[in-house]
SEPAVEX-143893 format. One record per atom (N, C-alpha, C): x, y, z; residue number from 1; residue in one letter. Coordinates in Angstrom, 3 decimals. Example, Ala and Ser with C-alpha at 12.3 -4.5 7.8 and 13.67 -1.06 7.14 Angstrom:
xx->13.190&yy->-5.690&zz->7.800&num->1&residu->A
xx->12.300&yy->-4.500&zz->7.800&num->1&residu->A
xx->13.200&yy->-3.300&zz->7.800&num->1&residu->A
xx->12.850&yy->-2.250&zz->7.080&num->2&residu->S
xx->13.670&yy->-1.060&zz->7.140&num->2&residu->S
xx->12.900&yy->0.030&zz->7.870&num->2&residu->S
END
This chain:
xx->118.314&yy->100.255&zz->142.944&num->1&residu->M
xx->117.109&yy->100.744&zz->143.512&num->1&residu->M
xx->115.970&yy->100.592&zz->142.764&num->1&residu->M
xx->115.177&yy->99.937&zz->142.985&num->2&residu->P
xx->113.359&yy->99.654&zz->142.172&num->2&residu->P
xx->112.972&yy->101.214&zz->141.503&num->2&residu->P
xx->112.808&yy->100.708&zz->140.321&num->3&residu->G
xx->112.179&yy->102.237&zz->139.197&num->3&residu->G
xx->112.875&yy->103.486&zz->139.207&num->3&residu->G
xx->114.218&yy->103.154&zz->139.950&num->4&residu->E
xx->115.211&yy->104.265&zz->139.541&num->4&residu->E
xx->115.292&yy->104.622&zz->137.921&num->4&residu->E
xx->115.653&yy->105.263&zz->137.373&num->5&residu->A
xx->115.550&yy->106.021&zz->136.025&num->5&residu->A
xx->116.993&yy->106.533&zz->135.738&num->5&residu->A
xx->117.398&yy->105.833&zz->134.255&num->6&residu->C
xx->118.852&yy->105.797&zz->133.491&num->6&residu->C
xx->118.379&yy->106.903&zz->132.577&num->6&residu->C
xx->119.312&yy->107.635&zz->132.384&num->7&residu->R
xx->119.091&yy->108.656&zz->130.993&num->7&residu->R
xx->120.106&yy->107.848&zz->129.970&num->7&residu->R
xx->119.363&yy->107.387&zz->128.510&num->8&residu->H
xx->120.292&yy->106.984&zz->127.750&num->8&residu->H
xx->119.642&yy->107.687&zz->126.166&num->8&residu->H
xx->120.624&yy->108.130&zz->125.295&num->9&residu->A
xx->119.980&yy->108.534&zz->124.070&num->9&residu->A
xx->118.900&yy->109.539&zz->124.623&num->9&residu->A
xx->118.653&yy->110.453&zz->125.697&num->10&residu->G
xx->117.122&yy->111.192&zz->125.600&num->10&residu->G
xx->116.187&yy->110.651&zz->126.140&num->10&residu->G
xx->116.423&yy->109.082&zz->126.706&num->11&residu->N
xx->115.066&yy->108.734&zz->127.214&num->11&residu->N
xx->115.299&yy->108.512&zz->128.966&num->11&residu->N
xx->114.516&yy->108.310&zz->129.171&num->12&residu->F
xx->114.064&yy->108.046&zz->130.681&num->12&residu->F
xx->113.691&yy->106.237&zz->130.712&num->12&residu->F
xx->114.266&yy->105.755&zz->130.961&num->13&residu->V
xx->113.868&yy->104.083&zz->130.937&num->13&residu->V
xx->114.407&yy->103.253&zz->132.497&num->13&residu->V
xx->113.442&yy->102.772&zz->133.214&num->14&residu->P
xx->113.648&yy->101.814&zz->134.057&num->14&residu->P
xx->114.542&yy->101.092&zz->133.819&num->14&residu->P
xx->115.439&yy->100.803&zz->135.176&num->15&residu->R
xx->116.885&yy->99.572&zz->135.070&num->15&residu->R
xx->115.928&yy->98.575&zz->134.903&num->15&residu->R
xx->115.177&yy->98.206&zz->134.952&num->16&residu->A
xx->114.371&yy->96.964&zz->134.794&num->16&residu->A
xx->114.220&yy->96.531&zz->133.384&num->16&residu->A
xx->113.886&yy->97.676&zz->132.712&num->17&residu->H
xx->113.403&yy->97.449&zz->131.258&num->17&residu->H
xx->114.951&yy->97.474&zz->130.446&num->17&residu->H
xx->116.139&yy->97.671&zz->131.050&num->18&residu->R
xx->117.263&yy->97.703&zz->130.049&num->18&residu->R
xx->117.822&yy->96.546&zz->129.876&num->18&residu->R
xx->117.238&yy->95.423&zz->130.541&num->19&residu->R
xx->117.531&yy->93.669&zz->130.051&num->19&residu->R
xx->117.061&yy->93.671&zz->128.965&num->19&residu->R
xx->116.169&yy->94.424&zz->128.279&num->20&residu->C
xx->115.977&yy->94.133&zz->127.349&num->20&residu->C
xx->116.557&yy->94.395&zz->125.909&num->20&residu->C
xx->116.714&yy->93.533&zz->124.875&num->21&residu->A
xx->117.870&yy->93.301&zz->123.989&num->21&residu->A
xx->117.723&yy->94.523&zz->122.972&num->21&residu->A
xx->116.610&yy->95.505&zz->123.008&num->22&residu->T
xx->116.591&yy->96.662&zz->122.107&num->22&residu->T
xx->117.351&yy->97.486&zz->122.865&num->22&residu->T
xx->117.384&yy->97.398&zz->124.295&num->23&residu->W
xx->118.103&yy->98.729&zz->124.732&num->23&residu->W
xx->119.358&yy->98.514&zz->124.870&num->23&residu->W
xx->119.856&yy->97.280&zz->124.783&num->24&residu->R
xx->121.264&yy->96.931&zz->124.475&num->24&residu->R
xx->121.655&yy->97.497&zz->123.542&num->24&residu->R
xx->120.999&yy->97.223&zz->122.046&num->25&residu->S
xx->121.168&yy->97.558&zz->120.724&num->25&residu->S
xx->121.784&yy->99.110&zz->121.056&num->25&residu->S
xx->122.979&yy->99.108&zz->120.429&num->26&residu->W
xx->123.251&yy->100.612&zz->120.209&num->26&residu->W
xx->122.877&yy->100.982&zz->118.752&num->26&residu->W
xx->122.256&yy->99.887&zz->117.751&num->27&residu->N
xx->121.404&yy->100.428&zz->116.524&num->27&residu->N
xx->120.056&yy->100.688&zz->116.316&num->27&residu->N
xx->119.849&yy->100.269&zz->118.182&num->28&residu->A
xx->118.366&yy->100.910&zz->118.286&num->28&residu->A
xx->117.912&yy->102.110&zz->118.393&num->28&residu->A
xx->116.728&yy->102.771&zz->117.831&num->29&residu->V
xx->116.705&yy->104.040&zz->117.244&num->29&residu->V
xx->115.831&yy->104.272&zz->118.928&num->29&residu->V
xx->114.970&yy->103.818&zz->119.232&num->30&residu->R
xx->114.410&yy->103.804&zz->120.444&num->30&residu->R
xx->114.723&yy->102.989&zz->121.294&num->30&residu->R
xx->115.098&yy->103.183&zz->123.170&num->31&residu->P
xx->115.164&yy->101.956&zz->123.803&num->31&residu->P
xx->113.374&yy->101.246&zz->123.752&num->31&residu->P
xx->113.371&yy->99.920&zz->124.311&num->32&residu->C
xx->112.370&yy->99.012&zz->124.224&num->32&residu->C
xx->111.492&yy->100.105&zz->125.514&num->32&residu->C
xx->110.004&yy->100.027&zz->125.541&num->33&residu->F
xx->109.179&yy->100.914&zz->126.188&num->33&residu->F
xx->109.203&yy->102.462&zz->126.737&num->33&residu->F
xx->110.081&yy->102.562&zz->125.314&num->34&residu->Y
xx->109.865&yy->104.419&zz->124.822&num->34&residu->Y
xx->108.488&yy->105.080&zz->125.204&num->34&residu->Y
xx->107.717&yy->104.137&zz->124.635&num->35&residu->F
xx->105.869&yy->104.449&zz->124.317&num->35&residu->F
xx->105.854&yy->104.688&zz->126.016&num->35&residu->F
xx->106.559&yy->104.276&zz->127.196&num->36&residu->V
xx->105.406&yy->104.452&zz->128.383&num->36&residu->V
xx->105.258&yy->105.918&zz->129.127&num->36&residu->V
xx->106.234&yy->107.058&zz->128.397&num->37&residu->G
xx->106.021&yy->108.281&zz->128.846&num->37&residu->G
xx->105.464&yy->109.223&zz->127.530&num->37&residu->G
xx->105.015&yy->108.253&zz->126.483&num->38&residu->M
xx->104.600&yy->109.140&zz->125.385&num->38&residu->M
xx->103.073&yy->109.674&zz->125.643&num->38&residu->M
xx->102.563&yy->110.626&zz->124.738&num->39&residu->S
xx->101.337&yy->111.337&zz->125.285&num->39&residu->S
xx->100.050&yy->110.396&zz->124.598&num->39&residu->S
xx->99.193&yy->110.526&zz->124.801&num->40&residu->K
xx->97.873&yy->109.740&zz->124.710&num->40&residu->K
xx->97.446&yy->109.910&zz->123.291&num->40&residu->K
xx->97.372&yy->111.494&zz->123.253&num->41&residu->L
xx->97.279&yy->112.386&zz->122.149&num->41&residu->L
xx->98.281&yy->112.769&zz->121.052&num->41&residu->L
xx->98.214&yy->112.996&zz->120.036&num->42&residu->P
xx->99.379&yy->113.254&zz->119.366&num->42&residu->P
xx->99.381&yy->114.881&zz->118.699&num->42&residu->P
xx->100.510&yy->115.503&zz->119.112&num->43&residu->S
xx->100.217&yy->117.163&zz->119.463&num->43&residu->S
xx->100.050&yy->117.290&zz->117.754&num->43&residu->S
xx->99.941&yy->118.443&zz->117.739&num->44&residu->R
xx->99.880&yy->119.103&zz->116.377&num->44&residu->R
xx->100.950&yy->119.348&zz->115.147&num->44&residu->R
xx->101.962&yy->119.108&zz->116.507&num->45&residu->L
xx->103.449&yy->119.232&zz->115.570&num->45&residu->L
xx->103.489&yy->117.770&zz->115.159&num->45&residu->L
xx->103.448&yy->116.993&zz->116.269&num->46&residu->D
xx->103.466&yy->115.162&zz->115.323&num->46&residu->D
xx->102.681&yy->115.052&zz->113.964&num->46&residu->D
xx->101.042&yy->115.564&zz->114.166&num->47&residu->L
xx->100.079&yy->115.773&zz->113.264&num->47&residu->L
xx->101.046&yy->115.978&zz->111.711&num->47&residu->L
xx->101.533&yy->117.301&zz->111.424&num->48&residu->L
xx->102.248&yy->118.154&zz->110.818&num->48&residu->L
xx->103.373&yy->117.089&zz->110.503&num->48&residu->L
xx->104.097&yy->116.358&zz->111.133&num->49&residu->E
xx->105.449&yy->115.798&zz->110.940&num->49&residu->E
xx->104.543&yy->114.128&zz->110.003&num->49&residu->E
xx->103.671&yy->113.749&zz->110.693&num->50&residu->L
xx->103.183&yy->112.771&zz->109.596&num->50&residu->L
xx->102.731&yy->113.104&zz->108.482&num->50&residu->L
xx->102.122&yy->114.037&zz->108.349&num->51&residu->D
xx->101.731&yy->114.641&zz->106.844&num->51&residu->D
xx->103.081&yy->115.046&zz->106.138&num->51&residu->D
xx->104.209&yy->115.792&zz->106.560&num->52&residu->I
xx->104.881&yy->115.926&zz->105.835&num->52&residu->I
xx->105.848&yy->114.589&zz->105.268&num->52&residu->I
xx->105.757&yy->113.497&zz->106.278&num->53&residu->D
xx->106.485&yy->112.073&zz->106.152&num->53&residu->D
xx->105.754&yy->111.365&zz->105.084&num->53&residu->D
xx->104.537&yy->111.513&zz->104.758&num->54&residu->L
xx->103.620&yy->111.030&zz->104.246&num->54&residu->L
xx->103.961&yy->111.493&zz->102.767&num->54&residu->L
xx->104.011&yy->112.783&zz->102.853&num->55&residu->R
xx->104.130&yy->113.338&zz->101.150&num->55&residu->R
xx->105.873&yy->112.903&zz->100.805&num->55&residu->R
xx->106.472&yy->112.593&zz->101.504&num->56&residu->L
xx->107.871&yy->112.261&zz->100.962&num->56&residu->L
xx->108.091&yy->110.663&zz->101.216&num->56&residu->L
xx->106.845&yy->109.614&zz->100.956&num->57&residu->T
xx->106.939&yy->108.592&zz->100.851&num->57&residu->T
xx->108.132&yy->107.799&zz->99.933&num->57&residu->T
xx->108.085&yy->108.753&zz->99.028&num->58&residu->D
xx->108.912&yy->108.221&zz->97.864&num->58&residu->D
xx->110.515&yy->108.360&zz->98.063&num->58&residu->D
xx->110.603&yy->109.675&zz->98.855&num->59&residu->L
xx->112.319&yy->109.582&zz->99.017&num->59&residu->L
xx->112.558&yy->108.625&zz->100.275&num->59&residu->L
xx->111.184&yy->108.898&zz->101.667&num->60&residu->W
xx->111.699&yy->107.450&zz->102.533&num->60&residu->W
xx->112.002&yy->106.344&zz->101.988&num->60&residu->W
xx->111.192&yy->105.602&zz->100.842&num->61&residu->R
xx->111.360&yy->104.133&zz->100.520&num->61&residu->R
xx->113.210&yy->104.393&zz->99.732&num->61&residu->R
xx->113.379&yy->105.103&zz->99.213&num->62&residu->E
xx->114.479&yy->105.523&zz->97.934&num->62&residu->E
xx->115.965&yy->105.031&zz->99.251&num->62&residu->E
xx->115.344&yy->106.117&zz->100.372&num->63&residu->T
xx->116.825&yy->105.811&zz->101.616&num->63&residu->T
xx->117.106&yy->104.078&zz->101.854&num->63&residu->T
xx->116.152&yy->103.520&zz->102.079&num->64&residu->A
xx->116.466&yy->102.127&zz->102.453&num->64&residu->A
xx->117.484&yy->101.197&zz->101.419&num->64&residu->A
xx->117.542&yy->102.009&zz->100.141&num->65&residu->E
xx->118.134&yy->101.115&zz->98.994&num->65&residu->E
xx->119.927&yy->102.084&zz->98.931&num->65&residu->E
xx->119.836&yy->103.180&zz->99.959&num->66&residu->V
xx->121.247&yy->103.678&zz->99.789&num->66&residu->V
xx->121.952&yy->102.450&zz->100.601&num->66&residu->V
xx->123.416&yy->102.384&zz->100.147&num->67&residu->S
xx->124.074&yy->101.268&zz->101.269&num->67&residu->S
xx->125.367&yy->101.925&zz->101.654&num->67&residu->S
xx->125.699&yy->103.279&zz->101.387&num->68&residu->E
xx->126.903&yy->104.307&zz->101.758&num->68&residu->E
xx->126.280&yy->105.684&zz->101.932&num->68&residu->E
xx->126.110&yy->106.006&zz->103.429&num->69&residu->W
xx->125.829&yy->107.214&zz->103.845&num->69&residu->W
xx->126.661&yy->107.989&zz->103.730&num->69&residu->W
xx->127.055&yy->109.447&zz->103.102&num->70&residu->N
xx->127.863&yy->110.432&zz->103.375&num->70&residu->N
xx->127.064&yy->111.625&zz->103.463&num->70&residu->N
xx->128.304&yy->113.005&zz->103.167&num->71&residu->L
xx->127.405&yy->114.227&zz->103.422&num->71&residu->L
xx->126.948&yy->113.870&zz->102.182&num->71&residu->L
xx->127.429&yy->114.086&zz->101.021&num->72&residu->E
xx->127.127&yy->114.292&zz->99.381&num->72&residu->E
xx->125.269&yy->113.552&zz->99.447&num->72&residu->E
xx->125.428&yy->112.686&zz->99.858&num->73&residu->V
xx->123.847&yy->111.915&zz->99.486&num->73&residu->V
xx->123.300&yy->112.615&zz->100.367&num->73&residu->V
xx->123.459&yy->112.824&zz->102.001&num->74&residu->V
xx->122.523&yy->113.219&zz->102.839&num->74&residu->V
xx->121.808&yy->115.019&zz->101.908&num->74&residu->V
xx->122.975&yy->115.364&zz->101.495&num->75&residu->A
xx->122.677&yy->116.875&zz->100.902&num->75&residu->A
xx->121.694&yy->116.683&zz->99.972&num->75&residu->A
xx->121.927&yy->115.534&zz->98.681&num->76&residu->A
xx->121.032&yy->115.086&zz->98.010&num->76&residu->A
xx->119.808&yy->114.991&zz->98.230&num->76&residu->A
xx->119.213&yy->114.159&zz->99.347&num->77&residu->F
xx->118.002&yy->114.003&zz->99.812&num->77&residu->F
xx->117.583&yy->115.340&zz->100.243&num->77&residu->F
xx->118.447&yy->115.943&zz->101.207&num->78&residu->L
xx->117.992&yy->117.467&zz->101.524&num->78&residu->L
xx->117.148&yy->118.216&zz->100.296&num->78&residu->L
xx->117.771&yy->118.262&zz->99.349&num->79&residu->R
xx->117.701&yy->118.946&zz->98.315&num->79&residu->R
xx->116.087&yy->118.710&zz->97.625&num->79&residu->R
xx->116.292&yy->117.423&zz->97.615&num->80&residu->A
xx->115.165&yy->116.702&zz->97.157&num->80&residu->A
xx->114.160&yy->116.874&zz->97.603&num->80&residu->A
xx->114.365&yy->116.699&zz->99.376&num->81&residu->A
xx->112.805&yy->116.838&zz->99.720&num->81&residu->A
xx->112.251&yy->118.439&zz->100.035&num->81&residu->A
xx->113.441&yy->119.371&zz->99.909&num->82&residu->Y
xx->113.233&yy->120.593&zz->99.741&num->82&residu->Y
xx->112.250&yy->121.213&zz->98.461&num->82&residu->Y
xx->112.721&yy->120.085&zz->97.166&num->83&residu->G
xx->112.102&yy->120.453&zz->96.025&num->83&residu->G
xx->110.715&yy->120.278&zz->96.037&num->83&residu->G
xx->110.368&yy->118.797&zz->96.908&num->84&residu->K
xx->109.328&yy->118.434&zz->96.827&num->84&residu->K
xx->108.355&yy->119.446&zz->97.547&num->84&residu->K
xx->108.923&yy->119.671&zz->98.532&num->85&residu->G
xx->108.022&yy->121.195&zz->99.157&num->85&residu->G
xx->107.353&yy->121.764&zz->98.613&num->85&residu->G
xx->108.682&yy->122.691&zz->97.675&num->86&residu->Y
xx->108.187&yy->123.694&zz->97.099&num->86&residu->Y
xx->107.524&yy->123.173&zz->95.730&num->86&residu->Y
xx->107.365&yy->122.485&zz->95.386&num->87&residu->C
xx->106.688&yy->121.922&zz->94.026&num->87&residu->C
xx->105.314&yy->121.169&zz->94.854&num->87&residu->C
xx->105.062&yy->121.144&zz->96.302&num->88&residu->D
xx->103.800&yy->120.369&zz->96.737&num->88&residu->D
xx->103.167&yy->121.960&zz->96.996&num->88&residu->D
xx->103.928&yy->122.976&zz->97.232&num->89&residu->A
xx->103.555&yy->124.273&zz->97.821&num->89&residu->A
xx->102.467&yy->124.985&zz->96.554&num->89&residu->A
xx->103.354&yy->125.205&zz->95.260&num->90&residu->L
xx->102.764&yy->125.840&zz->94.050&num->90&residu->L
xx->101.800&yy->124.812&zz->93.459&num->90&residu->L
xx->101.330&yy->123.499&zz->94.016&num->91&residu->T
xx->100.320&yy->122.905&zz->93.097&num->91&residu->T
xx->99.464&yy->122.780&zz->94.550&num->91&residu->T
xx->99.163&yy->123.408&zz->95.724&num->92&residu->E
xx->98.304&yy->123.434&zz->96.569&num->92&residu->E
xx->97.281&yy->124.081&zz->95.644&num->92&residu->E
xx->95.467&yy->123.741&zz->96.305&num->93&residu->D
xx->94.358&yy->124.000&zz->95.483&num->93&residu->D
xx->94.611&yy->125.451&zz->96.391&num->93&residu->D
xx->94.387&yy->125.116&zz->97.694&num->94&residu->A
xx->94.712&yy->126.819&zz->98.145&num->94&residu->A
xx->96.065&yy->126.786&zz->98.834&num->94&residu->A
xx->96.697&yy->128.186&zz->98.430&num->95&residu->P
xx->97.776&yy->128.337&zz->99.444&num->95&residu->P
xx->98.038&yy->128.618&zz->100.590&num->95&residu->P
xx->98.523&yy->127.694&zz->101.376&num->96&residu->G
xx->98.636&yy->127.826&zz->102.739&num->96&residu->G
xx->97.696&yy->126.751&zz->103.754&num->96&residu->G
xx->97.308&yy->125.700&zz->102.936&num->97&residu->S
xx->96.129&yy->124.857&zz->103.247&num->97&residu->S
xx->96.966&yy->123.973&zz->104.429&num->97&residu->S
xx->98.286&yy->123.414&zz->104.071&num->98&residu->L
xx->98.766&yy->122.596&zz->104.970&num->98&residu->L
xx->98.968&yy->123.155&zz->106.128&num->98&residu->L
xx->99.342&yy->124.801&zz->106.645&num->99&residu->C
xx->99.215&yy->125.543&zz->107.621&num->99&residu->C
xx->98.182&yy->125.422&zz->108.297&num->99&residu->C
xx->97.341&yy->125.729&zz->107.393&num->100&residu->H
xx->95.932&yy->126.081&zz->107.961&num->100&residu->H
xx->94.808&yy->124.465&zz->108.509&num->100&residu->H
xx->95.460&yy->123.866&zz->107.975&num->101&residu->E
xx->95.354&yy->122.202&zz->108.534&num->101&residu->E
xx->95.291&yy->121.948&zz->109.760&num->101&residu->E
xx->96.696&yy->122.226&zz->110.096&num->102&residu->H
xx->97.414&yy->122.141&zz->110.906&num->102&residu->H
xx->97.314&yy->123.086&zz->112.558&num->102&residu->H
xx->96.703&yy->124.064&zz->112.460&num->103&residu->G
xx->96.545&yy->125.318&zz->113.112&num->103&residu->G
xx->97.199&yy->126.092&zz->113.284&num->103&residu->G
xx->98.419&yy->126.126&zz->112.198&num->104&residu->Y
xx->99.259&yy->127.064&zz->111.975&num->104&residu->Y
xx->99.082&yy->128.442&zz->111.503&num->104&residu->Y
xx->100.083&yy->129.428&zz->112.017&num->105&residu->R
xx->99.433&yy->130.814&zz->110.870&num->105&residu->R
xx->99.847&yy->130.730&zz->109.682&num->105&residu->R
xx->99.267&yy->131.085&zz->108.639&num->106&residu->I
xx->99.884&yy->131.370&zz->107.304&num->106&residu->I
xx->100.717&yy->132.460&zz->107.098&num->106&residu->I
xx->102.178&yy->132.208&zz->106.660&num->107&residu->P
xx->103.036&yy->133.292&zz->106.425&num->107&residu->P
xx->102.720&yy->134.201&zz->105.408&num->107&residu->P
xx->102.862&yy->136.068&zz->105.751&num->108&residu->D
xx->102.317&yy->136.664&zz->104.744&num->108&residu->D
xx->103.554&yy->136.365&zz->103.543&num->108&residu->D
xx->103.042&yy->136.614&zz->102.367&num->109&residu->R
xx->103.651&yy->136.580&zz->101.317&num->109&residu->R
xx->104.623&yy->138.061&zz->101.388&num->109&residu->R
xx->105.829&yy->137.960&zz->100.783&num->110&residu->K
xx->106.448&yy->138.843&zz->100.775&num->110&residu->K
xx->106.447&yy->139.901&zz->99.582&num->110&residu->K
xx->106.018&yy->141.685&zz->99.604&num->111&residu->P
xx->105.792&yy->142.101&zz->98.577&num->111&residu->P
xx->106.837&yy->142.021&zz->97.437&num->111&residu->P
xx->105.753&yy->142.119&zz->96.299&num->112&residu->E
xx->106.865&yy->141.959&zz->95.134&num->112&residu->E
xx->107.498&yy->142.930&zz->94.878&num->112&residu->E
xx->108.802&yy->143.155&zz->94.434&num->113&residu->K
xx->109.514&yy->144.195&zz->93.790&num->113&residu->K
xx->109.257&yy->144.755&zz->92.665&num->113&residu->K
xx->108.775&yy->146.080&zz->92.374&num->114&residu->R
xx->108.667&yy->146.374&zz->91.345&num->114&residu->R
xx->109.989&yy->146.664&zz->90.445&num->114&residu->R
xx->109.547&yy->146.433&zz->88.914&num->115&residu->A
xx->110.849&yy->146.732&zz->88.215&num->115&residu->A
xx->111.100&yy->148.276&zz->88.051&num->115&residu->A
xx->112.562&yy->148.495&zz->87.673&num->116&residu->A
xx->112.412&yy->150.177&zz->88.170&num->116&residu->A
xx->112.778&yy->150.803&zz->86.405&num->116&residu->A
END
């Protein structure tokens, strides 16, 4: 039936578009024409993700050099990303500016424990 949608990898793609080489490829992250259902304007979450990705550019570049992925390699990248975020947060000119710039509430700081 023309225009009938088929569900694959979380994306709806018309049957006519499934003839595309990208659609048939199991290695594709997204089938071709995935952008048909995309919003014209990015959400604030999309913008936050982009900002974070830009801060992690060096780590993203290193992922291309990994020849064999396993749990230990993934764990190392997760620790590196967490550490990078932690260092970025400590060196921000105004604490919480990343949240503020993207319209998110700045979390309250935990009260300091007093030494007994």
